[in-house]
N, C-alpha and C positions, 0 to 999 in steps of 0.2 A: 383558541385552537384546541381541539379535542386530543385526547391521549394517542389514538391511532395516527392522527395527522402529525403530531410531534414525533412519533416513532418513524413515520414515513420520511420526514425531513432529515432526521438524524441518520436513518439508514441510507438515504441518498448521499449524504455527506460522507458517511463511512465507506460506502462503495467507491466513491470518488477518490478518497484519500488512500484507502487500502489498495485499490486498483493501481493508483499511481505508484505506490511503493513497490508493488509486485512487478509492474512493468519496468520501472526504472532499475530495479535491482536484478531481476532474473532475465528479462529479455535483452536489456542493453549491457549485460555483464561483460561480454566479449569486447564490445566497443569501449567500455570503461577501462578494461584491462589494457587495451591498446593505448588509450589516452594517458594512463598512469605513467608509461615510459616517457611521455612528453612533459610530465609534471615536474619541472625543475625550478628551483628558486621561488617557490610559491609558499604562502603562509602555512598550509597544512601538509607540507611535503613528507614529514616524518610519519604522520598517520597514514597517508596514502601508500607509502612504501613499506609499511609494516607487514609482517607475515599474517597477522590477524585480519587484514583488510578484506581478503577474499571470503573468509569465513563469516565475517560481519555482514558482507553484502548478501550472501546466501541466506543467512539467518533472518535478515531484514526482509528479504524477498519471500521467504517461507511464512513469516508472520503476516506479510501483506496478503499472501494467498489465503491463509486461514481467516484473516480478518475480512477479506472480501467475501468469502463463502458465508461467514456468519452474518455480515451486513446484508448480503443478498437474500438470505433466508428471512431475516427480519423485515426486509422490504416486502417480500411476498406475503408474510403474515400481516403486515400493516395494511397492504392493499386489500387482502381478504377481509380484514376487520372493517375497513372503510366501506367496502362493497356490501357486507352484511348489514351494516348500520344504515345504509341508504334505503 
């Protein structure tokens, strides 16, 4: 597999993972906050009810958005490199 093809596969994986992080943290934030109130007697209850939980979710979502943007740009560059090589 050539270097642009390896970058393409890595970029696709990055887009998927960073996109999932962004969607799960930012888009479903309100739904998760509602479910936190129902999170009683569970293994990670102290962490979920901590004041830093909301900030952590927003920070993770922002990292997901930035990572998705970078991975998408790398995806475009990889496709252009493959098309030029053909």
